[in-house]
C-alpha positions as CSV (number, residue, x, y, z in Angstrom):
1,L,-163.6,-64.5,-61.8
2,G,-166.1,-62.4,-64.9
3,V,-164.5,-61.6,-67.5
4,E,-166.3,-60.6,-70.9
5,G,-163.7,-58.8,-73.9
6,S,-161.9,-59.4,-76.6
7,Y,-158.5,-58.4,-78.1
8,A,-156.8,-58.0,-81.8
9,D,-153.2,-57.3,-81.7
10,P,-152.3,-54.3,-80.4
11,A,-155.2,-53.7,-78.5
12,W,-157.6,-55.6,-76.0
13,T,-161.1,-54.5,-75.2
14,I,-162.8,-55.6,-71.6
15,S,-166.6,-54.9,-71.6
16,S,-167.4,-56.3,-67.9
17,L,-164.2,-57.2,-65.4
18,K,-166.4,-58.6,-62.3
19,L,-164.3,-60.5,-58.7
20,E,-164.1,-60.8,-55.5
21,A,-162.1,-60.3,-53.2
22,Y,-161.9,-59.3,-49.1
23,D,-164.7,-59.3,-49.3
24,G,-165.8,-56.8,-51.8
25,K,-167.4,-56.8,-55.3
26,W,-165.6,-54.9,-58.9
27,D,-167.0,-54.2,-61.0
28,L,-164.6,-52.9,-63.9
29,K,-164.4,-51.8,-68.5
30,G,-161.5,-51.1,-69.5
31,S,-159.1,-51.0,-72.7
32,G,-155.5,-50.8,-74.0
33,N,-153.1,-50.3,-76.4
34,A,-149.7,-52.7,-77.0
35,K,-148.0,-51.4,-79.3
36,E,-148.2,-47.1,-78.4
37,Q,-145.1,-46.7,-75.8
38,G,-144.9,-48.4,-72.6
39,F,-148.7,-50.0,-73.4
40,A,-151.6,-47.5,-72.9
41,Y,-155.0,-48.9,-70.5
42,H,-157.9,-46.9,-69.6
43,F,-160.3,-48.1,-66.5
44,E,-163.1,-47.3,-64.9
45,G,-165.6,-49.0,-62.8
46,A,-166.8,-49.4,-59.0
47,L,-165.5,-51.6,-55.4
48,Q,-168.3,-52.2,-53.4
49,G,-167.9,-53.6,-49.8
50,L,-164.0,-53.7,-49.4
51,N,-162.5,-54.9,-46.3
52,L,-160.1,-52.2,-46.1
53,G,-158.5,-53.8,-42.5
54,S,-157.9,-57.4,-44.2
55,Y,-156.9,-55.8,-47.2
56,L,-154.3,-53.3,-46.0
57,G,-153.2,-56.0,-43.5
58,R,-153.4,-59.1,-45.6
59,Q,-149.5,-59.5,-45.4
60,D,-148.5,-57.9,-42.7
61,D,-151.2,-56.2,-38.9
62,A,-148.7,-53.0,-39.4
63,G,-150.0,-52.0,-42.6
64,K,-153.3,-52.0,-41.4
65,I,-153.6,-48.3,-40.9
66,L,-157.2,-48.0,-41.7
67,E,-160.0,-50.0,-40.7
68,G,-163.8,-50.0,-42.4
69,T,-165.9,-50.7,-45.3
70,L,-165.5,-49.0,-48.4
71,D,-166.7,-48.1,-51.2
72,L,-164.7,-47.0,-54.0
73,K,-165.1,-45.8,-58.2
74,G,-164.1,-43.3,-60.1
75,S,-161.3,-44.2,-63.7
76,L,-157.7,-44.6,-64.2
77,E,-155.2,-44.2,-66.8
78,G,-152.0,-44.4,-67.8
79,K,-148.6,-46.5,-69.4
80,G,-146.8,-48.9,-68.4
81,W,-145.9,-51.4,-65.0
82,G,-145.1,-51.1,-61.8
83,A,-143.6,-48.4,-58.9
84,E,-141.9,-46.5,-61.4
85,S,-144.3,-45.6,-64.0
86,W,-147.4,-45.8,-61.9
87,S,-145.5,-43.0,-60.0
88,K,-145.0,-41.2,-63.6
89,N,-147.9,-41.8,-65.7
90,L,-150.5,-42.8,-63.6
91,A,-153.6,-40.2,-63.5
92,G,-157.4,-41.0,-62.7
93,Q,-160.2,-39.5,-60.1
94,G,-163.0,-40.4,-58.7
95,D,-165.5,-41.0,-55.3
96,A,-164.9,-42.6,-51.6
97,T,-166.6,-43.5,-48.9
98,L,-165.3,-45.7,-45.9
99,T,-167.5,-46.9,-43.2
100,T,-167.9,-48.2,-39.9
101,G,-164.0,-47.9,-39.4
102,R,-161.1,-46.7,-37.1
103,F,-157.6,-45.1,-37.5
104,N,-155.1,-47.2,-36.4
105,T,-151.7,-45.0,-36.3
106,F,-153.0,-42.3,-34.9
107,D,-155.6,-41.1,-32.1
108,P,-158.1,-37.2,-32.7
109,K,-157.5,-37.6,-29.5
110,D,-153.8,-37.2,-28.5
111,F,-152.5,-34.3,-30.6
112,L,-156.3,-31.9,-28.8
113,I,-155.1,-32.6,-25.4
114,A,-151.9,-30.7,-26.6
115,L,-154.5,-27.6,-26.0
116,E,-155.2,-26.4,-22.4
117,P,-158.5,-26.3,-22.5
118,F,-158.5,-29.7,-24.0
119,K,-156.1,-31.0,-21.8
120,D,-159.2,-33.0,-20.0
121,L,-159.8,-34.9,-23.4
122,G,-159.2,-38.1,-21.6
123,K,-161.2,-38.3,-18.8
124,V,-164.9,-37.1,-20.8
125,R,-163.4,-40.1,-24.5
126,S,-160.4,-42.6,-23.8
127,N,-160.4,-42.9,-27.5
128,L,-161.3,-41.2,-31.0
129,K,-160.1,-43.4,-33.6
130,G,-163.4,-44.6,-34.2
131,F,-165.5,-42.8,-37.5
132,D,-169.1,-43.9,-38.8
133,A,-167.7,-42.3,-42.4
134,I,-165.0,-40.7,-44.6
135,N,-165.7,-39.2,-47.5
136,F,-164.1,-37.2,-50.6
137,A,-163.1,-36.8,-54.0
138,W,-160.3,-38.2,-54.9
139,K,-158.2,-37.7,-58.3
140,I,-154.3,-39.6,-58.8
141,L,-151.3,-37.5,-60.2
142,Q,-147.7,-37.4,-60.7
143,G,-147.0,-40.2,-57.4
144,K,-150.1,-38.7,-55.1
145,V,-153.3,-39.1,-54.5
146,M,-155.4,-35.8,-53.9
147,T,-157.9,-34.7,-52.8
148,D,-160.0,-31.4,-51.9
149,N,-163.1,-32.5,-49.7
150,L,-162.3,-34.7,-46.9
151,L,-164.6,-35.2,-44.5
152,V,-164.3,-37.5,-41.9
153,K,-167.6,-37.9,-39.7
154,S,-168.2,-39.8,-36.4
155,Q,-170.8,-39.1,-33.0
156,D,-167.8,-36.9,-31.7
157,T,-165.9,-35.1,-34.2
158,V,-166.7,-33.8,-37.9
159,M,-163.3,-33.6,-39.2
160,D,-162.6,-31.8,-42.9
161,G,-159.7,-30.4,-44.7
162,E,-157.4,-30.9,-47.5
163,G,-153.8,-33.1,-49.0
164,S,-152.5,-35.4,-50.9
165,M,-150.8,-39.3,-49.6
166,G,-147.8,-40.0,-52.1
167,F,-147.5,-43.8,-54.0
168,D,-144.1,-43.7,-51.4
169,G,-147.1,-43.6,-48.0
170,L,-145.8,-39.6,-47.2
171,A,-148.8,-38.0,-46.6
172,N,-149.4,-33.9,-46.6
173,F,-153.4,-32.6,-45.2
174,R,-154.5,-29.5,-43.9
175,M,-157.8,-30.1,-41.0
176,D,-160.2,-28.7,-39.3
177,V,-161.0,-30.9,-36.3
178,F,-165.0,-29.3,-34.6
179,L,-165.9,-31.3,-31.6
180,S,-169.6,-32.7,-31.0
181,R,-171.8,-30.5,-28.2
182,E,-172.1,-33.0,-26.2
183,V,-168.0,-33.6,-25.7
184,A,-167.7,-30.0,-25.7
185,E,-170.3,-28.8,-22.6
186,K,-167.8,-31.5,-20.9
187,L,-164.8,-29.5,-20.9
188,L,-166.2,-26.7,-21.5
189,P,-169.4,-26.2,-19.4
190,A,-169.3,-22.9,-19.9
191,L,-170.9,-23.6,-23.6
192,A,-174.1,-24.9,-22.0
193,S,-176.0,-21.7,-22.2
194,S,-174.2,-20.6,-25.9
195,F,-175.2,-23.9,-27.2
196,K,-179.0,-24.0,-26.2
197,K,-179.1,-21.1,-28.8
198,H,-176.9,-23.5,-31.3
199,P,-178.2,-26.8,-30.4
200,Q,-176.4,-28.2,-34.0
201,A,-173.6,-26.7,-33.5
202,H,-170.3,-28.2,-33.1
203,L,-166.9,-26.2,-31.5
204,G,-164.1,-25.1,-34.1
205,P,-162.8,-25.0,-36.0
206,V,-158.9,-26.5,-34.9
207,P,-157.0,-26.5,-37.4
208,V,-154.3,-29.9,-37.5
209,L,-151.7,-30.8,-39.3
210,F,-150.9,-34.6,-40.8
211,S,-148.0,-35.3,-41.6
212,G,-145.0,-38.5,-43.3
213,S,-145.4,-41.5,-42.9
214,L,-149.0,-42.8,-42.8
215,L,-147.3,-45.7,-40.5
216,A,-146.7,-43.3,-37.6
217,P,-147.8,-39.9,-38.3
218,E,-147.0,-36.9,-36.9
219,V,-150.3,-34.4,-36.0
220,K,-150.8,-31.6,-34.4
221,P,-152.4,-28.2,-33.5
222,D,-151.6,-25.4,-36.5
223,P,-149.4,-23.7,-33.7
224,A,-150.6,-20.0,-35.7
225,Q,-154.1,-21.0,-35.9
226,A,-154.8,-22.6,-32.5
227,E,-153.2,-20.3,-30.5
228,D,-155.6,-17.7,-32.1
229,F,-158.4,-21.0,-31.0
230,V,-157.5,-20.5,-27.7
231,E,-156.4,-17.1,-26.7
232,K,-160.5,-17.2,-27.7
233,I,-161.7,-19.8,-25.3
234,R,-159.8,-17.8,-22.6
235,K,-161.6,-14.7,-23.5
236,G,-164.8,-15.9,-23.4
237,K,-166.0,-15.5,-27.1
238,T,-167.3,-19.2,-27.4
239,K,-169.5,-18.0,-29.6
240,D,-167.5,-17.3,-32.6
241,L,-166.5,-20.8,-31.8
242,L,-169.9,-22.4,-32.2
243,C,-170.0,-23.6,-36.1
244,E,-173.6,-25.5,-37.7
245,L,-172.6,-27.9,-40.2
246,V,-173.4,-29.2,-42.8
247,T,-172.1,-32.9,-43.0
248,E,-173.8,-34.2,-45.6
């Protein structure tokens, strides 16, 4: 832990705050004023290399909803301290990346096999929990962390979407899921000729709704839009479902 700053009642300034925890390195700076109503403060900086699984599971393994290495940068400002004050007054924005991780409380395979064309997905992949990277810009407002550009990349799937996660642990996201060429061809061999013309394409999008507690979320295909997706497959319109994705 290293701290550099100054204090002149009632204001304080931190020009440098460096600390290490759970393999991660924090580098922050900020300021505050204890005389302002509710104690006002502002922080900005970056976090690199946090072991998210270890951090989330520090008290109970049940809290380890995600694993991976987290890099985070951004700024926060607020008034007051504690859950009630944060839900009302905390605001901020920034960017985050989580690499080489996995989902622990849900498996994308489980909601995809609910669609008839993907019923044999379990024979192709035992699970789809692992991912190479999650990237998103975030903002905090009114007790929620929100994003409109969530991108999850793995060898077998790409997921993008938007939504929010409340400080109460409840989430609400809409996602589009795309299957890789390798997985799609094993499920639907008729796609092989189409993929020859579009070798970098993915199959999708499968629209998905994600809601509820992060400890036990409800994840399911969007009923109305998913039916349209399945109907295109039934009618052999698979070329309409091949998408060249830009994931960088």
